[in-house]
N, C-alpha and C positions, 0 to 999 in steps of 0.2 A: 166653784160655780160661778157660773157665769150671770153679772147682773145685764137687765134690760135697759134698756135704750127707746127712746120717743122714733128718734130716726138714726140714719146711718147715711154717712157721707162716703163718697166714692172718691176715688184719689185726685181725681183733678179738684176739687172741692179745696182738697189740704194742700195740695201745690199752689194755687192760686195765691192760697192764705199764707203760704211760707213765701212766695217770689213774688206775689204780681203786684206789690206797690209800684214798682217801675213798670212793668208789662201790661198789666192791664188794672188802674187803678178802682175802677167801679165794682168789676170781678174782686179783687182783693178784699175790699169793704163790706161785699156780702160775704162771701167766705169768713172772714172774718169775725162778722156777726153769727156767722151759725156754729162757730166753735163756740158759742158762747151757751147754746141749747145743748139738751141732754141726749148726746148724739153717740153712736156705735162706731166700732170700723173691725177689720177682720186681718188676720194673719196676712192674708193675700193684699189689700189694701195698703199696709204700713212698709210691705216687700217693693211692692210697686212706686207707693211714698219715695223710700231709699235709696232707689234706681233711679228717677225720673227726676225729683228736686236736685241732685248733680249733675244733669244734663239740660234741662231744661231752661229759660228763661235768658232775660239780659247779664243776668249776675247769679249763677247757680251757685247753691250750698256747695262747702266742700262735705266730705265725706263725716265730720266730726259735727257741723251744724245738722246735716241730715238724721244722722245718729240720735243727737239730742231731739228735735220733733218726734224720731218714733218713739225714743223712751216716755214722753210727756203724753204722746197720743196713746200710747201703748193703757195708761193707766185709767183709760176712760173705759167703758164696756167693750169687751174686746172679743170677736169670734174666734179660736183656733180652726187653722183649716184641718181638718178632719176626714174619717171617712165618711159620714153622714153627710158635710157639707161639699164634698166631692162628687158623690152620688146623687144629689140633690141638685147637686152645679150642673151635672150629665144631663138629668131629666130635664129640667128647665130649658136647657138649649137643645133640647131635641125638641120637646113641647113647643116653644115659641120661637123656634128657628135662629138663635141668638148665637153669642159665640160662647165656648164654654167660662170663657171668664167672666163674663154679664152673669152666668146663670149663678157662678160661684158666689159672687157680690151680692146677688137675692137671694141666694140659699143663706147666705151667713147674717143678711139684713132680717131675715125670715126668723132664725133660731136665737136673735136676739130679742125679737117682739117688735121689730122696727115698723110701722104703718107709711112711712115717705122713705123713697132714697131719693137722695139728693144727688144727680147729676145730668151731667150735659151730654153723656154718650149714650143715654137710652132715649122711648121718643117721651116726650115732657106728654103727661097725663096716662100713661101707657099703665094699667094694672098688670101686678105678676103675682098671681097665688093671694097673697094676704098683703104688699105690696106697693105700691102705688110710686110711680118715680115723677119727681116733679126736677125742674131745670130752673133753679135759682134765680140765673141770670135771666130771665127772660123779663121783658118789660109788664110791667102790673098789669 
C-alpha cells in the first residue's frame, strides 16, 4: 500500500537540498526546509535525482552518496512508475501540452494524493487536475 503525501517534491528540489549549500545557498535552505514536510516522490524522481546529483553543482555527489540519498528518500511516501502512471502521464502531456516527463510527475503526485507539487520546472500557480504547482523559490 502506498502512503499518501501532502506535497510532492520534484527532482530539482531534492538536487538543491543535496548540492545547493555552495551553489545556491537560499535555494538550499528552502529545499532543506521542504524535506521536513510530509512529502512524497516517485521512481522517476529518484532516478532523475540519482543521475543529476552526480553531474550538477560545484561538488557533485559520488555514486555512493547519491545512492544513500535515494535510499533515504525512498522511505518517504513513494509512487512507483507503473502502467497507470505512464498512461496518465501521457494523457496529461497531451491535454496540457507539456512533456511526458512532467505529465508523469503530475500523475505520480495525484496518485499519492498530493495537492501541491513543488517545482521550478512548471509554471507557478498552474493547476493540473487536482495538483497545483508552486515554485518554492519565488519571493514571498
